[in-house]
C-alpha positions as CSV (number, residue, x, y, z in Angstrom):
1,X,0.0,0.0,0.0
2,X,2.8,2.4,0.9
3,X,6.3,2.5,-0.4
4,X,7.5,2.9,3.2
5,X,6.0,0.2,5.3
6,X,6.0,0.7,9.0
7,X,7.7,-2.6,9.5
8,X,8.4,-5.7,7.2
9,X,5.2,-7.1,5.8
10,X,3.1,-4.7,7.9
11,X,0.2,-4.7,5.3
12,X,0.0,-8.5,5.2
13,X,0.3,-8.9,9.0
14,X,-2.4,-6.3,9.7
15,X,-4.7,-7.8,7.1
16,X,-4.2,-11.2,8.5
17,X,-5.0,-10.0,12.0
18,X,-8.2,-8.3,10.8
19,X,-9.4,-11.6,9.3
20,X,-9.3,-13.4,12.7
21,X,-12.4,-14.2,14.7
22,X,-11.1,-11.7,17.3
23,X,-8.4,-9.4,15.8
24,X,-7.7,-7.4,18.9
25,X,-5.0,-9.6,20.6
26,X,-2.9,-9.9,17.4
27,X,-3.3,-6.2,16.6
28,X,-2.2,-5.2,20.1
29,X,0.8,-7.5,19.8
30,X,1.9,-5.9,16.5
31,X,1.4,-2.3,17.9
32,X,3.4,-3.2,21.1
33,X,6.2,-4.5,18.9
34,X,6.1,-1.5,16.6
35,X,4.7,1.5,18.6
36,X,5.0,4.1,15.8
37,X,2.7,6.5,13.9
38,X,3.5,4.6,10.7
39,X,2.3,1.4,12.3
40,X,-1.0,3.0,13.2
41,X,-1.2,4.4,9.7
42,X,-0.8,1.0,8.2
43,X,-3.3,-0.4,10.7
44,X,-6.0,2.0,9.7
45,X,-5.4,1.6,6.0
46,X,-5.6,-2.2,6.4
47,X,-8.9,-1.7,8.3
48,X,-10.3,0.3,5.3
49,X,-9.1,-2.3,2.8
50,X,-10.8,-5.0,4.9
51,X,-14.1,-3.1,4.9
52,X,-13.9,-2.6,1.2
53,X,-13.2,-6.3,0.6
54,X,-16.2,-7.3,2.7
55,X,-18.5,-4.5,3.7
56,X,-20.8,-6.9,5.6
57,X,-18.0,-7.0,8.2
58,X,-17.8,-3.2,8.4
59,X,-19.7,-2.9,11.7
60,X,-17.6,-5.6,13.3
61,X,-14.3,-4.2,12.0
62,X,-15.1,-0.7,13.2
63,X,-16.0,-2.0,16.6
64,X,-12.7,-3.9,16.6
65,X,-10.9,-0.7,16.0
66,X,-12.8,1.0,18.8
67,X,-12.1,-1.9,21.2
68,X,-8.4,-1.7,20.2
69,X,-8.4,2.0,20.9
70,X,-10.0,1.6,24.3
71,X,-7.9,-1.4,25.4
72,X,-6.1,-1.0,28.7
73,X,-3.2,-2.8,27.0
74,X,-2.9,-0.3,24.2
75,X,0.7,1.0,23.9
76,X,1.6,4.6,24.3
77,X,3.3,6.6,21.5
78,X,5.4,9.1,23.4
79,X,3.1,12.0,24.3
80,X,0.4,10.6,21.9
81,X,-2.1,7.9,22.4
82,X,-3.4,5.1,20.1
83,X,-6.8,6.9,20.2
84,X,-5.3,10.2,19.0
85,X,-3.4,8.5,16.2
86,X,-6.4,6.6,15.0
87,X,-8.4,9.8,15.1
88,X,-5.7,11.7,13.1
89,X,-5.2,9.0,10.4
90,X,-8.9,8.6,9.8
91,X,-9.5,12.3,9.8
92,X,-6.9,12.5,6.9
93,X,-8.7,9.7,5.1
94,X,-12.4,10.5,5.0
95,X,-13.5,12.3,1.8
96,X,-10.0,13.3,0.7
97,X,-10.3,11.5,-2.7
98,X,-11.3,13.6,-5.7
99,X,-14.2,11.8,-7.4
100,X,-14.1,12.3,-11.2
101,X,-16.1,11.1,-14.2
102,X,-14.1,7.9,-14.3
103,X,-15.4,6.7,-10.9
104,X,-17.4,3.5,-10.7
105,X,-21.1,4.5,-10.9
106,X,-22.6,1.3,-9.5
107,X,-24.2,1.4,-6.0
108,X,-21.9,-0.7,-4.0
109,X,-18.4,-0.9,-2.4
110,X,-16.6,-0.4,-5.7
111,X,-18.0,3.1,-5.8
112,X,-15.3,5.1,-4.0
113,X,-17.6,7.9,-2.8
114,X,-20.1,5.5,-1.3
115,X,-17.3,3.6,0.4
116,X,-16.1,6.9,1.8
117,X,-19.6,7.5,3.1
118,X,-19.8,4.1,4.7
119,X,-16.4,4.4,6.4
120,X,-17.2,7.9,7.6
121,X,-20.5,6.7,9.0
122,X,-18.7,3.9,10.8
123,X,-16.3,6.4,12.3
124,X,-19.1,8.6,13.5
125,X,-21.0,5.6,15.0
126,X,-18.0,4.2,16.9
127,X,-16.5,7.6,17.9
128,X,-13.3,7.0,15.9
129,X,-13.2,10.5,14.4
130,X,-15.4,13.3,13.3
131,X,-14.4,16.1,10.9
132,X,-16.0,19.0,9.0
133,X,-15.4,17.0,5.8
134,X,-17.7,14.3,7.1
135,X,-20.5,16.6,8.1
136,X,-20.1,18.6,4.9
137,X,-20.6,15.5,2.8
138,X,-24.0,15.0,4.6
139,X,-24.9,18.6,3.7
140,X,-23.8,18.1,0.1
141,X,-26.3,15.2,-0.2
142,X,-29.1,17.0,1.6
143,X,-28.7,20.1,-0.5
144,X,-27.7,18.4,-3.8
145,X,-29.0,20.4,-6.8
146,X,-31.9,18.7,-8.5
147,X,-31.1,17.5,-12.0
148,X,-27.4,17.3,-11.6
149,X,-25.7,14.0,-12.7
150,X,-23.8,13.8,-9.5
151,X,-26.7,14.6,-7.2
152,X,-27.9,11.1,-6.9
153,X,-24.6,9.7,-5.5
154,X,-24.4,12.7,-3.1
155,X,-27.9,12.0,-1.7
156,X,-27.1,8.3,-1.3
157,X,-23.8,9.0,0.5
158,X,-25.7,11.3,2.9
159,X,-28.3,8.6,3.6
160,X,-25.6,6.0,4.4
161,X,-24.0,8.3,7.0
162,X,-27.4,9.3,8.4
163,X,-28.6,5.7,8.7
164,X,-25.3,4.7,10.4
165,X,-25.2,7.5,12.9
166,X,-27.7,10.2,12.1
167,X,-28.1,11.3,15.7
168,X,-24.6,12.9,15.5
169,X,-25.9,15.6,13.2
170,X,-28.4,17.0,15.8
171,X,-25.8,17.3,18.6
172,X,-23.2,19.9,19.5
173,X,-20.5,17.6,18.1
174,X,-21.6,18.6,14.6
175,X,-20.7,22.2,15.3
176,X,-21.9,24.6,12.7
177,X,-23.3,21.7,10.7
178,X,-25.7,20.9,13.5
179,X,-29.4,20.8,12.5
180,X,-32.8,19.6,13.7
181,X,-33.9,16.2,12.7
182,X,-37.1,17.6,11.1
183,X,-35.0,19.8,8.9
184,X,-33.0,16.8,7.8
185,X,-36.2,14.9,7.0
186,X,-37.6,17.8,5.0
187,X,-34.5,17.9,2.9
188,X,-34.6,14.2,2.2
189,X,-38.3,14.4,1.4
190,X,-37.6,17.2,-1.1
191,X,-34.9,15.1,-2.8
192,X,-37.4,12.2,-3.0
193,X,-40.2,14.3,-4.5
194,X,-37.7,15.9,-7.0
195,X,-36.8,12.4,-8.2
196,X,-33.1,13.0,-7.6
197,X,-32.6,9.3,-6.7
198,X,-33.5,6.9,-9.5
199,X,-31.6,3.6,-8.9
200,X,-34.0,1.1,-7.3
201,X,-31.6,0.2,-4.5
202,X,-30.9,3.8,-3.9
203,X,-34.6,4.6,-3.7
204,X,-35.0,1.9,-1.1
205,X,-32.3,3.6,0.9
206,X,-33.9,7.0,0.7
207,X,-37.2,5.5,1.7
208,X,-35.6,4.0,4.9
209,X,-34.3,7.5,5.7
210,X,-37.9,8.9,5.2
211,X,-39.1,6.6,8.0
212,X,-37.8,9.4,10.3
213,X,-40.9,11.3,9.4
214,X,-42.9,8.7,11.3
215,X,-40.9,9.2,14.4
216,X,-38.7,6.1,14.0
217,X,-35.2,6.2,15.6
218,X,-32.2,6.7,13.5
219,X,-31.5,3.2,12.1
220,X,-28.3,1.2,11.6
221,X,-27.2,0.2,8.1
222,X,-24.9,-2.7,7.3
223,X,-24.5,-1.8,3.6
224,X,-26.2,-2.5,0.3
225,X,-25.2,-3.9,-3.1
């Protein structure tokens, strides 16, 4: 993944650890052996690759990262903590890719923007990191211009984040992006009425978001294909 690996075969060893029934013991062992920022960077990248390869394990893998972060056995990194390093690396990861016309348009994990949204939603849900870029991506979907070719994918990305951890957007953690749930629901309804979303799977996702109008709690989404 990187020209400069944190340690020999770090990519392979972290990916191997994430494939275990319980990855935490092996991940802790590797981090204790190599307590560096580069090791945490490779850890986080291996996590994102594992989610991309099998999105159905996304919730489990994100919870694994959270358990690892909170472990009393987690190594220290000088004046920094494992938690702060994971936060920093993920903050530099979410929505930093420029999505051009060559991007995959299908609604699934091969779509880089939707994968970004899924990973971001997981970070919000498990308290791994939260950044203005993540909240801005939700706003871009809620306020996507009707009739634009890119609007559908922006709306779907916002729905993924909202379904994973929509309650975050109505709290003070969202800062200037904070909004009332009813305002979010109205914007989603406006997108539905405008016909911004046309793909059958994406329409189903938008309809789940619209359940908020009936007073349902913010739901959890595993992923869709």
